[in-house]
C-alpha positions, 0 to 999 in steps of 0.5 A, a space after each residue: 199504695 200496694 207495693 208488690 202484686 203477684 200472680 200466675 198461680 194455678 192448679 198444675 200436674 208433676 211435671 208442669 210448668 208455671 211463670 209466676 209475675 210479680 209487678 211492683 211500685 217504684 219504691 219497692 223495684 228501683 235499685 233493690 231485690 226482689 226474692 221470692 219466698 214460699 210459705 206452707 202451712 205452720 211452716 217459716 217463710 222459706 227463700 227460693 230466688 232472688 234477682 240483683 237490682 240489674 238482673 245480672 245476679 241470681 241466687 237459687 235455693 238448692 231444691 230449685 236450682 235448675 229447674 226455676 228460673 227468675 229474670 227482672 224487667 225494669 222497664 215493666 217493674 217486674 219480676 218473674 219466676 219460671 218454674 219447669 218440672 214442677 214437683 209435688 213439694 213445690 206446692 206452697 204460697 210464694 209471695 215477693 219481697 223487696 229488700 234493699 240489699 241480699 238476704 236469704 231472710 224473710 224477716 230483713 224484706 220490708 215490702 211484700 206481696 199478698 201471695 199467690 198459691 201453687 198447687 202441684 198434684 196428681 
């Protein structure tokens, strides 16, 4: 079973916007925190944003707060990451992940997608 599938990545220029999507299986989605991480080659997987089961509570890395917005559609078993004012530093492979509780520790997540590439370049 494929539990999480990301989509929406691409090549954009600085200042542009992208919206990523994460479609989840029932077991990976319901009553769970869904979190976006990103990872550059040779680096650890880094926290980006998280949303709780109801969508009422969100958390962001300080580097993306104010530019990115995470949202959740429980009817579609999907989570989205709207990314505005993109910077070259946002270039990374973006993953969504699922956990029973909120945490910023990547190693605590038990379900992961394959990732979608976001490249911000002139």
